C-alpha positions as CSV (number, residue, x, y, z in Angstrom):
1,X,-15.1,-88.0,-90.1
2,X,-14.5,-87.6,-93.8
3,X,-13.3,-84.4,-95.4
4,X,-16.7,-83.1,-96.7
5,X,-18.1,-83.6,-93.2
6,X,-15.2,-81.6,-91.7
7,X,-15.7,-78.9,-94.3
8,X,-19.5,-78.7,-93.5
9,X,-18.8,-78.5,-89.8
10,X,-16.3,-75.7,-90.2
11,X,-18.7,-73.8,-92.5
12,X,-21.6,-74.1,-90.0
13,X,-19.3,-73.1,-87.1
14,X,-18.1,-70.0,-89.0
15,X,-21.5,-68.9,-90.2
16,X,-22.9,-69.5,-86.7
17,X,-20.2,-67.3,-85.2
18,X,-20.9,-64.3,-87.6
19,X,-24.7,-64.6,-87.9
20,X,-26.6,-62.7,-89.2
21,X,-23.8,-61.6,-91.6
22,X,-23.3,-63.2,-95.0
23,X,-19.8,-64.3,-96.1
24,X,-18.1,-65.7,-99.2
25,X,-16.5,-69.1,-99.7
26,X,-13.2,-67.4,-100.0
27,X,-13.5,-65.8,-96.5
28,X,-14.5,-69.1,-95.0
29,X,-11.5,-70.8,-96.6
30,X,-9.2,-68.0,-95.4
31,X,-10.4,-68.3,-91.8
32,X,-10.2,-72.1,-92.0
33,X,-6.6,-71.8,-93.1
34,X,-5.9,-69.7,-90.0
35,X,-7.4,-72.5,-87.9
36,X,-5.0,-75.0,-89.6
37,X,-7.3,-76.5,-92.3
38,X,-6.3,-76.8,-95.9
39,X,-9.8,-76.5,-97.5
40,X,-9.9,-74.8,-100.8
41,X,-12.5,-72.1,-101.8
42,X,-13.9,-74.6,-104.4
43,X,-14.4,-77.3,-101.8
44,X,-16.0,-74.8,-99.5
45,X,-18.4,-73.6,-102.3
46,X,-19.4,-77.2,-103.1
47,X,-20.3,-77.8,-99.5
48,X,-22.1,-74.5,-99.1
49,X,-24.3,-75.5,-102.0
50,X,-24.9,-78.9,-100.4
51,X,-25.8,-77.2,-97.1
52,X,-28.1,-74.8,-99.1
53,X,-29.9,-77.7,-100.6
54,X,-30.4,-79.2,-97.1
55,X,-31.9,-75.8,-96.0
56,X,-29.2,-75.1,-93.4
57,X,-27.5,-72.2,-95.4
58,X,-29.0,-69.4,-97.5
59,X,-27.4,-67.7,-100.5
60,X,-27.9,-63.9,-100.3
61,X,-27.6,-61.1,-102.8
62,X,-24.4,-59.2,-103.0
63,X,-25.3,-55.6,-103.9
64,X,-21.7,-54.6,-104.3
65,X,-20.5,-57.3,-106.7
66,X,-20.9,-60.7,-108.2
67,X,-19.4,-62.8,-105.4
68,X,-21.7,-65.4,-103.9
69,X,-22.6,-64.7,-100.2
70,X,-24.0,-67.2,-97.7
71,X,-25.5,-67.0,-94.3
72,X,-26.7,-69.5,-91.8
73,X,-30.5,-70.2,-91.9
74,X,-32.5,-70.7,-88.7
75,X,-32.5,-74.4,-89.4
76,X,-28.8,-74.3,-89.5
77,X,-28.6,-72.5,-86.2
78,X,-30.8,-75.1,-84.6
79,X,-28.8,-78.0,-86.2
80,X,-25.5,-76.4,-85.1
81,X,-26.7,-75.9,-81.5
82,X,-28.2,-79.4,-81.2
83,X,-25.8,-81.5,-83.1
84,X,-22.4,-79.9,-83.3
85,X,-21.8,-78.0,-80.1
């Protein structure tokens, strides 16, 4: 698997685990580091936008600030359960 694929898989895994909550790219990067990955927040954000374009992830409003928040979409849940588990 190439690096972007690994990042996308980690993103979907994390968003699936915390659904229906929304999280930042920074939180995903921090939790990925705890799991032994070296993904940067910038890489995570790039792949979140890719997954958003594919309809698997949704960007949500952050009423408390300007950080971008993302959550898994229903299509992302189905994709994760059928393809990645």
